DSSP file (Angstrom, degrees, kcal/mol; ACC not computed):
  #  RESIDUE AA STRUCTURE BP1 BP2  ACC     N-H-->O    O-->H-N    N-H-->O    O-->H-N    TCO  KAPPA ALPHA  PHI   PSI    X-CA   Y-CA   Z-CA
    1    1 A Q              0   0    0      0, 0.0     2,-0.5     0, 0.0   115,-0.1   0.000 360.0 360.0 360.0 137.8   89.1  110.0  106.3
    2    2 A V        -     0   0    0    113,-0.1     2,-0.4    95,-0.1   115,-0.2  -0.988 360.0-156.6-123.4 132.5   88.0  106.7  108.0
    3    3 A Q        -     0   0    0     -2,-0.5    22,-2.1   113,-0.1     2,-0.4  -0.913   6.7-162.7-108.3 139.7   89.5  105.5  111.3
    4    4 A L  E     -A   24   0A   0     -2,-0.4   115,-0.5   113,-0.4     2,-0.5  -0.969   5.3-171.5-122.8 129.0   89.5  101.9  112.2
    5    5 A V  E     -A   23   0A   0     18,-2.2    18,-2.8    -2,-0.4     2,-0.2  -0.969   8.8-158.1-129.9 119.3   90.0  100.6  115.6
    6    6 A E  E     +A   22   0A   0     -2,-0.5     2,-0.3    16,-0.2    16,-0.2  -0.575  16.5 166.0 -91.5 153.6   90.4   96.7  116.3
    7    7 A S  E     +A   21   0A   0     14,-2.1    14,-2.3    -2,-0.2   114,-0.1  -0.935  40.4  68.6-152.0 174.2   89.8   94.9  119.6
    8    8 A G        +     0   0    0     -2,-0.3    11,-0.3     1,-0.3    14,-0.0   0.465  61.3 132.9  92.5   7.4   89.4   91.4  120.9
    9    9 A G        +     0   0    0     12,-0.1     2,-0.3     9,-0.1    -1,-0.3  -0.283  22.5 116.3 -78.1 173.7   92.7   89.9  120.3
   10   10 A G  E     -d  123   0B   0    112,-0.7   114,-3.0   111,-0.1     2,-0.5  -0.996  61.0 -46.7 165.7-158.7   94.6   87.9  122.8
   11   11 A L  E     +d  124   0B   0     -2,-0.3     2,-0.3   112,-0.2   114,-0.2  -0.936  53.1 163.2-113.0 130.7   96.0   84.5  123.8
   12   12 A V  E     -d  125   0B   0    112,-2.7   114,-2.5    -2,-0.5     2,-0.2  -0.949  35.2-110.5-140.7 153.3   94.0   81.4  123.4
   13   13 A Q  E >   -d  126   0B   0     -2,-0.3     3,-2.1   112,-0.2    72,-0.2  -0.505  50.9 -79.5 -82.8 156.5   94.7   77.7  123.3
   14   14 A A  T 3  S+     0   0    0    112,-2.2    72,-0.2     1,-0.3    -1,-0.1  -0.292 120.4  27.8 -51.0 135.5   94.4   75.6  120.2
   15   15 A G  T 3  S+     0   0    0     70,-3.3    69,-0.6     1,-0.3    -1,-0.3   0.303 100.3 116.6  89.5  -7.6   90.8   74.7  119.5
   16   16 A G    <   -     0   0    0     -3,-2.1    69,-2.4    69,-0.3     2,-0.3  -0.141  57.4-121.9 -86.5-174.5   89.5   77.9  121.3
   17   17 A S        +     0   0    0     66,-0.2     2,-0.3    67,-0.2    66,-0.2  -0.905  22.0 177.5-130.3 151.2   87.6   80.9  120.0
   18   18 A L  E     - B   0  82A   0     64,-2.3    64,-3.3    -2,-0.3     2,-0.5  -0.979  17.4-145.3-143.3 156.4   88.0   84.6  119.8
   19   19 A R  E     - B   0  81A   0    -11,-0.3     2,-0.3    -2,-0.3    62,-0.2  -0.962  12.9-156.3-127.3 118.7   85.9   87.4  118.3
   20   20 A L  E     - B   0  80A   0     60,-2.7    60,-2.1    -2,-0.5     2,-0.4  -0.651   7.2-162.0 -84.7 144.5   87.6   90.4  116.7
   21   21 A S  E     -AB   7  79A   0    -14,-2.3   -14,-2.1    -2,-0.3     2,-0.4  -0.965   7.6-167.5-125.9 148.4   85.8   93.7  116.4
   22   22 A C  E     -AB   6  78A   0     56,-2.0    56,-2.0    -2,-0.4     2,-0.5  -0.942   7.9-161.3-136.1 110.1   86.6   96.6  114.2
   23   23 A A  E     -AB   5  77A   0    -18,-2.8   -18,-2.2    -2,-0.4     2,-0.4  -0.807  11.9-160.9 -99.5 130.9   84.8   99.9  114.9
   24   24 A A  E     -A    4   0A   0     52,-3.2   -20,-0.2    -2,-0.5     2,-0.2  -0.867   9.8-139.2-115.2 146.1   84.9  102.5  112.1
   25   25 A S        +     0   0    0    -22,-2.1     3,-0.1    -2,-0.4     2,-0.1  -0.473  56.4  73.8 -89.7 166.4   84.3  106.1  112.0
   26   26 A G  S    S-     0   0    0     -2,-0.2     3,-0.5     1,-0.1    -2,-0.1  -0.067  74.6-108.1 106.1 149.0   82.3  107.9  109.3
   27   27 A R  S    S+     0   0    0      1,-0.2     3,-0.2     2,-0.1    -1,-0.1   0.465 109.8  58.7 -87.8  -6.3   78.7  108.2  108.3
   28   28 A T    >   +     0   0    0      1,-0.2     3,-2.4    -3,-0.1     4,-0.4   0.065  60.0 126.0-118.8  22.7   78.9  106.0  105.2
   29   29 A F  G >   +     0   0    0     -3,-0.5     3,-2.3     1,-0.3    -1,-0.2   0.854  67.3  65.6 -45.3 -41.7   80.2  102.8  106.8
   30   30 A S  G 3  S+     0   0    0      1,-0.3    -1,-0.3    -3,-0.2    -2,-0.1   0.709  99.3  54.0 -65.0 -17.7   77.3  100.8  105.2
   31   31 A R  G <  S+     0   0    0     -3,-2.4    -1,-0.3     2,-0.1    22,-0.2   0.513  91.4  97.2 -90.7  -2.0   78.8  101.6  101.7
   32   32 A Y    <   -     0   0    0     -3,-2.3     2,-0.4    -4,-0.4    67,-0.2  -0.605  69.6-134.6 -91.3 148.1   82.2  100.3  102.5
   33   33 A G  E     -E   98   0B   0     65,-2.1    65,-3.0    -2,-0.2     2,-0.4  -0.784  31.0-155.1 -85.0 143.1   83.6   96.9  101.7
   34   34 A M  E     -EF  97  51B   0     17,-2.5    17,-3.0    -2,-0.4     2,-0.3  -0.931  13.9-178.8-123.6 145.0   85.4   95.6  104.8
   35   35 A G  E     -EF  96  50B   0     61,-2.3    61,-2.0    -2,-0.4     2,-0.4  -0.975  21.2-141.5-144.8 158.0   88.2   93.1  105.2
   36   36 A W  E     +EF  95  49B   0     13,-3.5    12,-2.6    -2,-0.3    13,-1.6  -0.973  23.7 175.9-116.4 133.6   90.4   91.3  107.6
   37   37 A F  E     -EF  94  47B   0     57,-2.7    57,-2.9    -2,-0.4     2,-0.3  -0.844  10.5-155.5-126.4 164.4   94.0   90.6  107.0
   38   38 A R  E     -EF  93  46B   0      8,-2.4     8,-2.8    -2,-0.3     2,-0.4  -1.000   6.9-164.5-145.6 149.5   96.8   89.0  109.0
   39   39 A Q  E     -E   92   0B   0     53,-2.6    53,-2.3    -2,-0.3     6,-0.2  -0.953   7.6-163.5-137.7 114.4  100.5   89.1  109.2
   40   40 A A    >   -     0   0    0      4,-0.4     3,-2.2    -2,-0.4    51,-0.1  -0.529  46.6 -75.1 -88.7 162.5  102.6   86.6  111.0
   41   41 A P  T 3  S+     0   0    0      0, 0.0    -1,-0.1     0, 0.0     3,-0.1  -0.324 119.3   6.0 -63.0 133.4  106.3   87.3  111.9
   42   42 A G  T 3  S+     0   0    0      1,-0.2     2,-0.3    -3,-0.1    -3,-0.0   0.551 112.7 102.0  73.8   7.1  108.5   87.0  108.8
   43   43 A K  S <  S-     0   0    0     -3,-2.2    -1,-0.2     1,-0.0     2,-0.1  -0.806  74.8-104.9-118.6 163.3  105.5   86.5  106.4
   44   44 A E        -     0   0    0     -2,-0.3    -4,-0.4     1,-0.1     2,-0.3  -0.415  47.8 -89.7 -75.6 155.2  103.6   88.8  104.1
   45   45 A R        -     0   0    0     -6,-0.2     2,-0.3    -2,-0.1    -6,-0.2  -0.592  50.8-161.7 -72.2 131.5  100.2   90.1  105.0
   46   46 A E  E     -F   38   0B   0     -8,-2.8    -8,-2.4    -2,-0.3     2,-0.2  -0.877  19.9-109.3-124.4 148.1   97.5   87.9  103.9
   47   47 A F  E     +F   37   0B   0     -2,-0.3   -10,-0.2    62,-0.2     3,-0.1  -0.461  32.3 171.7 -71.0 138.7   93.9   88.2  103.3
   48   48 A V  E     -     0   0B   0    -12,-2.6    12,-2.6     1,-0.4     2,-0.3   0.756  59.6 -26.2-112.9 -52.1   91.6   86.4  105.7
   49   49 A A  E     -FG  36  59B   0    -13,-1.6   -13,-3.5    10,-0.2    -1,-0.4  -0.981  51.5-164.0-163.5 158.0   88.0   87.4  105.0
   50   50 A G  E     -FG  35  58B   0      8,-2.4     8,-2.2    -2,-0.3     2,-0.4  -0.977   5.4-158.6-146.1 154.4   86.0   90.2  103.5
   51   51 A I  E     -FG  34  57B   0    -17,-3.0   -17,-2.5    -2,-0.3     6,-0.2  -0.992  18.8-135.5-138.6 132.3   82.4   91.4  103.4
   52   52 A S    >   -     0   0    0      4,-2.7     3,-1.3    -2,-0.4   -19,-0.1  -0.237  36.3 -97.7 -79.4 172.3   80.8   93.7  100.7
   53   53 A W  T 3  S+     0   0    0      1,-0.2   -21,-0.1   -22,-0.2    -1,-0.1   0.772 127.3  53.7 -63.4 -24.4   78.6   96.6  101.5
   54   54 A S  T 3  S-     0   0    0     50,-0.4    -1,-0.2    49,-0.2     3,-0.1   0.605 123.5-102.9 -83.9 -11.1   75.6   94.1  100.6
   55   55 A G    <   +     0   0    0     -3,-1.3     2,-0.3     1,-0.3    -2,-0.1   0.404  68.8 152.0 100.3  -2.1   76.8   91.5  103.1
   56   56 A Y        -     0   0    0     48,-0.6    -4,-2.7    50,-0.1     2,-0.3  -0.482  32.7-148.3 -69.1 129.9   78.3   89.2  100.6
   57   57 A Q  E     -G   51   0B   0     -2,-0.3     2,-0.4    -6,-0.2    -6,-0.2  -0.731  20.5-179.5-106.5 146.1   81.2   87.2  102.2
   58   58 A Y  E     -G   50   0B   0     -8,-2.2    -8,-2.4    -2,-0.3     2,-0.3  -0.988   9.7-173.3-142.8 133.1   84.4   85.8  100.9
   59   59 A K  E     -G   49   0B   0     -2,-0.4   -10,-0.2   -10,-0.2     2,-0.2  -0.904  29.4-107.8-127.3 151.7   87.0   83.8  103.0
   60   60 A A    >>  -     0   0    0    -12,-2.6     3,-2.3    -2,-0.3     4,-0.8  -0.494  35.6-115.8 -72.3 148.7   90.4   82.5  102.4
   61   61 A D  G >4 S+     0   0    0      1,-0.3     3,-0.6     2,-0.2    -1,-0.1   0.809 111.9  66.1 -58.1 -31.3   90.5   78.6  102.1
   62   62 A S  G 34 S+     0   0    0      1,-0.2    -1,-0.3     3,-0.0   -14,-0.0   0.657 111.5  32.1 -68.8 -15.6   92.6   78.4  105.2
   63   63 A V  G X> S+     0   0    0     -3,-2.3     4,-2.5   -15,-0.2     3,-2.3   0.398  83.2 125.6-123.1  -0.1   89.8   79.7  107.4
   64   64 A K  T << S+     0   0    0     -4,-0.8     4,-0.1    -3,-0.6    -3,-0.0  -0.344  81.1  19.9 -58.8 137.9   86.7   78.4  105.6
   65   65 A G  T 34 S+     0   0    0      2,-0.4    -1,-0.3     1,-0.1     3,-0.1   0.276 127.7  55.0  90.7 -14.3   84.5   76.4  108.1
   66   66 A R  T <4 S+     0   0    0     -3,-2.3    17,-1.7     1,-0.2     2,-0.3   0.743  98.8  51.0-119.8 -41.9   86.3   78.1  111.1
   67   67 A F  E  <  -C   82   0A   0     -4,-2.5    -2,-0.4    15,-0.2     2,-0.4  -0.695  57.4-167.4-107.4 154.4   86.0   81.8  110.7
   68   68 A T  E     -C   81   0A   0     13,-2.3    13,-2.8    -2,-0.3     2,-0.4  -1.000   5.9-156.1-137.4 131.5   82.9   84.0  110.1
   69   69 A I  E     +C   80   0A   0     -2,-0.4     2,-0.3    11,-0.2    11,-0.2  -0.920  21.5 163.2-110.2 144.6   82.8   87.7  109.1
   70   70 A S  E     -C   79   0A   0      9,-1.4     9,-3.3    -2,-0.4     2,-0.3  -0.975  20.3-144.3-152.3 161.0   79.8   89.8  109.8
   71   71 A R  E     -C   78   0A   0     -2,-0.3     2,-0.4     7,-0.2     7,-0.2  -0.956   9.1-161.3-131.8 154.0   78.8   93.5  110.0
   72   72 A D  E >>> -C   77   0A   0      5,-2.5     5,-1.8    -2,-0.3     3,-1.2  -0.881   7.2-174.8-126.7  93.6   76.5   95.7  112.0
   73   73 A N  G >45S+     0   0    0     -2,-0.4     3,-0.5     1,-0.3   -43,-0.2   0.823  83.6  61.4 -62.0 -29.4   76.0   98.9  110.1
   74   74 A A  G 345S+     0   0    0      1,-0.2    -1,-0.3    -3,-0.1   -44,-0.0   0.787 114.6  36.4 -64.2 -25.1   74.0  100.4  112.9
   75   75 A K  G <45S-     0   0    0     -3,-1.2    -1,-0.2     2,-0.2    -2,-0.2   0.401 105.1-126.2-104.3  -1.5   77.2  100.1  115.0
   76   76 A N  T <<5 +     0   0    0     -4,-0.6   -52,-3.2    -3,-0.5     2,-0.4   0.915  69.2 131.4  54.1  43.3   79.7  100.9  112.3
   77   77 A T  E   < -BC  23  72A   0     -5,-1.8    -5,-2.5   -54,-0.2     2,-0.4  -0.956  45.1-164.4-131.7 138.5   81.3   97.6  113.2
   78   78 A V  E     -BC  22  71A   0    -56,-2.0   -56,-2.0    -2,-0.4     2,-0.3  -0.964  17.0-155.0-121.5 148.8   82.6   94.5  111.5
   79   79 A Y  E     -BC  21  70A   0     -9,-3.3    -9,-1.4    -2,-0.4     2,-0.4  -0.801  15.3-159.1-119.0 156.9   83.4   91.2  113.3
   80   80 A L  E     -BC  20  69A   0    -60,-2.1   -60,-2.7    -2,-0.3     2,-0.6  -0.900  12.6-163.8-130.3 106.0   85.6   88.3  112.8
   81   81 A Q  E     -BC  19  68A   0    -13,-2.8   -13,-2.3    -2,-0.4     2,-0.5  -0.833   9.8-166.2 -93.4 123.5   84.5   85.3  114.8
   82   82 A M  E     +BC  18  67A   0    -64,-3.3   -64,-2.3    -2,-0.6     3,-0.2  -0.952  10.9 172.9-119.9 112.7   87.3   82.7  114.9
   83   83 A N        +     0   0    0    -17,-1.7   -66,-0.2    -2,-0.5   -67,-0.2  -0.708  60.0  24.8-113.7 165.3   86.6   79.2  116.0
   84   84 A S  S    S-     0   0    0    -69,-0.6    -1,-0.2    -2,-0.2   -67,-0.2   0.941  84.8-161.2  51.7  49.4   88.8   76.0  116.1
   85   85 A L        -     0   0    0    -69,-2.4   -70,-3.3    -3,-0.2   -69,-0.3  -0.335   7.4-159.1 -69.7 147.6   91.9   78.3  116.3
   86   86 A K    >   -     0   0    0    -72,-0.2     3,-2.2    -3,-0.1     4,-0.3  -0.853  32.2-108.9-118.8 154.7   95.2   76.7  115.3
   87   87 A P  G >  S+     0   0    0      0, 0.0     3,-2.3     0, 0.0    38,-0.4   0.893 117.3  64.3 -52.7 -39.4   98.8   77.8  116.2
   88   88 A E  G 3  S+     0   0    0      1,-0.3   -48,-0.1   -48,-0.0    -3,-0.0   0.620  88.7  68.4 -64.1 -10.0   99.2   78.8  112.5
   89   89 A D  G <  S+     0   0    0     -3,-2.2    -1,-0.3     2,-0.0    34,-0.1   0.551  70.4 121.6 -76.9 -10.2   96.5   81.4  113.0
   90   90 A T    <   +     0   0    0     -3,-2.3     2,-0.3    -4,-0.3    34,-0.2  -0.350  41.5 107.6 -59.2 127.4   98.9   83.3  115.3
   91   91 A A  E    S- H   0 123B   0     32,-2.1    32,-2.9   -51,-0.1     2,-0.6  -0.973  75.3 -81.1 179.3 167.8   99.3   86.8  113.7
   92   92 A V  E     -EH  39 122B   0    -53,-2.3   -53,-2.6    -2,-0.3     2,-0.4  -0.867  48.5-147.4 -87.4 130.2   98.6   90.4  113.9
   93   93 A Y  E     -EH  38 121B   0     28,-3.1    28,-2.0    -2,-0.6     2,-0.4  -0.884  12.3-163.2-108.1 132.3   95.2   90.9  112.5
   94   94 A Y  E     -E   37   0B   0    -57,-2.9   -57,-2.7    -2,-0.4     2,-0.3  -0.891  11.2-145.2-116.8 139.1   94.2   94.0  110.7
   95   95 A C  E     -E   36   0B   0     -2,-0.4    23,-2.3   -59,-0.2     2,-0.3  -0.763  23.9-174.5 -94.4 146.8   90.9   95.5  109.7
   96   96 A A  E     -EI  35 117B   0    -61,-2.0   -61,-2.3    -2,-0.3     2,-0.4  -0.988  13.8-152.2-146.1 149.6   90.7   97.3  106.5
   97   97 A A  E     -EI  34 116B   0     19,-2.1    18,-2.1    -2,-0.3    19,-2.0  -0.980   3.3-163.2-127.0 134.2   88.0   99.4  104.6
   98   98 A E  E     -E   33   0B   0    -65,-3.0   -65,-2.1    -2,-0.4    16,-0.1  -0.963   5.0-172.1-117.9 137.4   87.6   99.9  100.8
   99   99 A T        +     0   0    0     -2,-0.4     2,-0.1   -67,-0.2    -1,-0.1   0.372  42.6 122.1-114.8   5.2   85.5  102.8   99.5
  100  100 A T  S    S-     0   0    0     13,-0.3     2,-0.6     1,-0.1   -67,-0.1  -0.427  70.9-109.1 -61.8 135.5   85.4  102.0   95.8
  101  101 A Q        +     0   0    0     -2,-0.1     2,-0.3   -69,-0.0    -1,-0.1  -0.588  54.8 162.5 -65.5 114.9   82.0  101.5   94.3
  102  102 A R        -     0   0    0     -2,-0.6   -49,-0.1     1,-0.1     5,-0.0  -0.859  41.2 -80.6-134.8 170.1   81.7   97.9   93.5
  103  103 A G    >   -     0   0    0     -2,-0.3     3,-1.6     1,-0.1   -50,-0.2  -0.194  48.4-105.1 -63.9 160.6   79.1   95.3   92.7
  104  104 A P  T 3  S+     0   0    0      0, 0.0   -48,-0.6     0, 0.0   -50,-0.4   0.714 118.6  40.2 -62.6 -22.3   77.2   93.7   95.6
  105  105 A T  T 3  S+     0   0    0    -50,-0.1     2,-0.6   -52,-0.1    -2,-0.1   0.131  87.6 111.3-114.1  19.1   79.2   90.3   95.4
  106  106 A V    <   +     0   0    0     -3,-1.6    -4,-0.1   -55,-0.0   -50,-0.1  -0.857  37.5 172.7-101.2 126.2   82.6   91.8   94.8
  107  107 A V        -     0   0    0     -2,-0.6   -55,-0.1   -55,-0.1   -57,-0.1  -0.926  24.5-139.8-132.2 104.3   85.0   91.4   97.7
  108  108 A P        -     0   0    0      0, 0.0   -50,-0.1     0, 0.0   -57,-0.1  -0.275  17.0-174.9 -62.7 147.3   88.6   92.4   97.1
  109  109 A S        +     0   0    0    -62,-0.1     2,-0.5   -74,-0.1   -62,-0.2   0.454  55.5  94.6-120.7  -4.9   91.3   90.2   98.5
  110  110 A A    >   -     0   0    0      1,-0.1     3,-1.7   -64,-0.1     4,-0.2  -0.788  69.6-140.0 -93.4 133.8   94.4   92.2   97.6
  111  111 A S  G >  S+     0   0    0     -2,-0.5     3,-1.8     1,-0.3    -1,-0.1   0.820  99.9  63.6 -60.1 -33.8   95.7   94.6  100.3
  112  112 A H  G 3  S+     0   0    0      1,-0.3    -1,-0.3    -3,-0.0    -2,-0.0   0.732  93.1  65.9 -66.1 -19.6   96.4   97.3   97.8
  113  113 A E  G <  S+     0   0    0     -3,-1.7     2,-0.4   -15,-0.0   -13,-0.3   0.535  87.5  85.8 -78.4  -7.3   92.6   97.5   97.0
  114  114 A Y    <   -     0   0    0     -3,-1.8   -16,-0.3    -4,-0.2     3,-0.1  -0.800  58.0-166.9-101.3 140.4   91.9   98.8  100.6
  115  115 A D        +     0   0    0    -18,-2.1     2,-0.4    -2,-0.4   -17,-0.2   0.763  67.7  38.2 -97.4 -27.1   92.1  102.3  101.5
  116  116 A Y  E     -I   97   0B   0    -19,-2.0   -19,-2.1  -115,-0.1     2,-0.4  -0.956  62.6-170.2-130.5 143.6   92.0  102.5  105.2
  117  117 A W  E     -I   96   0B   0     -2,-0.4  -113,-0.4   -21,-0.2   -21,-0.2  -0.979  16.0-131.9-136.9 145.6   93.7  100.2  107.8
  118  118 A G        -     0   0    0    -23,-2.3  -113,-0.2    -2,-0.4     3,-0.1  -0.240  35.1-103.3 -81.1-179.4   93.5   99.8  111.5
  119  119 A Q        -     0   0    0   -115,-0.5  -114,-0.1     1,-0.1   -25,-0.1   0.646  64.0-117.5 -83.9 -16.9   96.5   99.5  113.9
  120  120 A G        -     0   0    0    -25,-0.1     2,-0.3   -28,-0.0   -26,-0.2   0.075  15.8-124.3  92.3 153.3   96.1   95.7  114.3
  121  121 A T  E     - H   0  93B   0    -28,-2.0   -28,-3.1  -114,-0.1     2,-0.4  -0.997  24.9-120.7-136.8 132.1   95.4   93.4  117.2
  122  122 A Q  E     - H   0  92B   0     -2,-0.3  -112,-0.7   -30,-0.2     2,-0.5  -0.636  22.7-171.0 -84.3 130.5   97.6   90.4  118.2
  123  123 A V  E     -dH  10  91B   0    -32,-2.9   -32,-2.1    -2,-0.4     2,-0.5  -0.984   3.3-175.1-116.3 128.7   96.2   87.0  118.2
  124  124 A T  E     -d   11   0B   0   -114,-3.0  -112,-2.7    -2,-0.5     2,-0.6  -0.973   5.4-167.4-128.8 118.9   98.3   84.2  119.7
  125  125 A V  E     -d   12   0B   0     -2,-0.5     2,-0.3   -38,-0.4  -112,-0.2  -0.912  12.0-154.4-105.9 118.0   97.2   80.6  119.6
  126  126 A S  E      d   13   0B   0   -114,-2.5  -112,-2.2    -2,-0.6    -2,-0.0  -0.642 360.0 360.0 -90.8 151.3   99.2   78.2  121.8
  127  127 A S              0   0    0     -2,-0.3    -1,-0.1  -114,-0.2  -114,-0.1   0.476 360.0 360.0 -99.0 360.0   99.5   74.5  121.2
């Protein structure tokens, strides 16, 4: 069982920055692929960014050049640095872990491929 706890959400003005953190339990965190998803009111959950166990990153087109995902295996934590935030980035952001053995450059983007989820953290960007 893996427990994920997100933090770092909040209210920010357009153009501002936030850094989300996701702390994971378990001794095999370094083997997990990790992802960030978001869900805005009335919309489906969507993939934002993911990072493989090897550190390979993949991001949605909507956040390329603005968001960065990283991981610190010593701290069992994955981060999402969000810069140049826009009102359309407003959503609940979820951290997810997937434990399937995959290649070093494989980053799933479908939510059903992730096994564990955090409770979510709200990000609100005002215009």
